[in-house]
N, C-alpha and C positions, 0 to 999 in steps of 0.2 A: 563297535561303538566309536563314534567320532569324538575328537577333543571338545567340540562344542556341547556334547551331551553330558560331559562330566560336570558334577555339581560345582567344582571350583571355578569353572570357566564362566558360569552364569552369575550375574550380580544378584545379591540377596535383596530382599524387600527393603531393607533400610537404605541400601545404596540406590535403589530405584527411586525411593522417595526423595533422597537428596539430589538426584540428577534431574528430577522432574521440573523444578523451577528453572534450572539452566536450559532445559529443552524448550520450555515455554518462552523464556526470554529470547532465545535464539530465533524462534519462529516470529515473535512480535517484531524484533529488530529487522529481520529479513523483509517482512511485510512492509514495515515503515520505510525502510530505505528503498525498496522496490517501488512503493507508491510515490515517494518524493522524486525518484529518478524518472518514473513514467510521466508525472505531471510536469516536471521540468522540461523533458524532451518534447512533450506536446506543446508546451508554451513556446519553446524556441521555434518549432516548426510552424506553428500558427503565426507567430510574429514575423518570421522570415518570409512566409508565404504572402502575408499582407503587404510587406514592404517591397518584396521583389516582384511579385506577380500583380499585386493590386495597385502599386504606386502610392500607397498610403505613407504619410510621414511616420518616422520611427516612433516618436512620442505618442502619436495617436494610435498606432498599431499596438503599442504596449498597453495603453489604456483600454482599448477595445478587448484585447485578449484577457487582461486582468478582470474586467467586468464579466466577460464570458465565463471565465473559470469560476469566479465567485457565484455566478448564477447557476452553473452546473453543480457546484458543491452544495449550494443552498437547496437546490431541487432534490439532490440525493439525500440530504439530511431530512427534508420534508417527507420524501417518500419512505425513508426508513422509519420515521416517527409514525407515519400513517399505518405502515405495515405492522409495526410492533403494537400499535393501539388496536388494530383489528384482531390480533391474535389473543389479546387478553380479555 
């Protein structure tokens, strides 16, 4: 019998219930920060690519990338609402 098999080593149901909201919050925060970091890096690379390789002025590159990101997020929102409407 290993130490992990002993009843005292395993958390009880009450402890699992108390730890569940913490686990959910941890997953949500990791996803949120990962998403923000991913979008920020994509924005930086797109803007730098337009400025360096495209010769586009910086203010125009920032505007174009912002409009592109907004269009992407709007399309994802629209596709999500269409998909959830099709399931119900």
